[in-house]
N, C-alpha and C positions, 0 to 999 in steps of 0.2 A: 403449548405445544408439550409434549410429553420429558420427562427427566432424560429417559431411557435415552432417545434419540438427541436429546442436546449430548448429553453425554456420549451416548456414539460416535458423535461427530469431533467432538472438543476431543476425544483420546484419538480419531482420527490423523488430528491435524497435529497434534504436536504430536507423533508418533513419527509425524514426519521432517517437524521440527530438529526431536532427537534425533532420526538420521541424517537428516544434513550433518549435525553438530557432529557425528561419528566421522565422517568423511572429509574433515579437515582439522588441520596441525595449530603448531601455536604460533607460527611463522603468521600462516595464513588468517588464521583468526586475529593477529592486529593489522597488516594491511589492511589500507585505504586502496582499491581498485581504481586508477587512473584513468581521466579523460570519461568516463560516464555523467558526471558529477552527482559520483558520491560523495555524501560527509561523514561518514564511517563505517568503521567496520566489522567482521561477522561479531565480535568478541561483545562490541554493542547491539547489534542486531539481537543475538542472543540475551542478553541485558537485558533488553527490553518487551521480548517478549516475557521472560519471565513478571518483570516490574508488571505488569498487564494484570497478569495472571495473579500476582500479589495483590493488585487494586480489589479483583472479581473477592478475593478471598473474604478479605479485612471487611468489606459493604455485608458478604453472606453468610461468613461463620463466624463473625466477631473476632476471627485471628488477630495480635497487637499488629498494631501499626507499623513499628519500628522495623519492620524487613520494609515495606515497604516504602518507608519514607526513606531508607538507606540505597533502594535500588533507584526509586525518584530521581536523585540525585547526581548520579552517573550514567545513567541509562530512561528518563524520561525525557519528555518532548523540550529541544531545543538543548541538550548535552549532545557533548562531544567525546571519543579517545581522547581530546586536548582534557577535559574535566575531572582525565586518570589519575591516581594516586595510589600512595601504598592502600588505604580502603575499601579500591575497589572489589566486588567480588569476585575472584576470578574463574575459568569457565570450570570446576570440578564442584566450584561451589550453584556455580548459575546452571550445569546439570543437574545437581542433589536436587534442589528448586523447582525445575521444569518435571523432573518425574514425581516429586512429592506433592506436587500442585491437586492433579485428577482425583486422586484419590480421597483428598478431602473435599473436590466440590461430591466426589459421592453419596459423602456422609449425606450433604444437605437434604432435609427433606425436600419430599415432590410439593406439598401445598402451600412451602412458601417464596414457589417461583415467580405464584403469579401477584406476592405483594410488590408493595410500593418502593422505589428505593427511596431515600431519606433523602436522596434531590437530585434534582435531573443531571440526566447526564448522557449528553453530546445528542440529545430529544429523545432521549429512554426512562421510562417513568417505572419499569418490574423489571425485578430480576434477573424474569426468562430473557427480555430481552437485552440485558449486559449478560448473559450467556451466550445468545447468540451473537453481538457484536465481539465476544471474544475469540470464535470462530471466525467471522469474517476478519478478524484485525490475524491473525494468525496466519490467516489461509494468506494474507495481503503479503507477510511477512514470509512466509516458506515461497512464493515468486523470489521477493529482493531476494534474501541467504540462494538461492541456486545461480539464480544470475554472478552476485558477487563472489560464491565460491570457484566456478567457471574463470573467472576473469582476476580472480589469483590465484589459478592454478594455469595461469596461461606464461 
């Protein structure tokens, strides 16, 4: 799969994420929609997407693991807004991270996309598979974010 195609798709879904972020305010970001089984709020959703983007960047670019570890603490699987404290990245920091991740991926050499991952990740063994997963993952969260946005604006 060509780097150009993967990056085009990543840009498309990331722009959807950022567009959704533009549609909510602070109060809406903090609210957990009631009655639909939601466990997290929009702040968590955007942070989670940023966290998974960092996972890819750590593996692909050799970027420091510090940012990923910090985001995983608050936005990783199994976490919730109940875990938030004074060190939780705020939405402006999350936005900046989301905006900066794709340009870093654009710098990754295409020939390295076929390299093996250091360890298997959810059945994936190649770097291009991990990028394809990021597209799928963010697409799923776009749908969840749109649904939650409708609920918190009611």
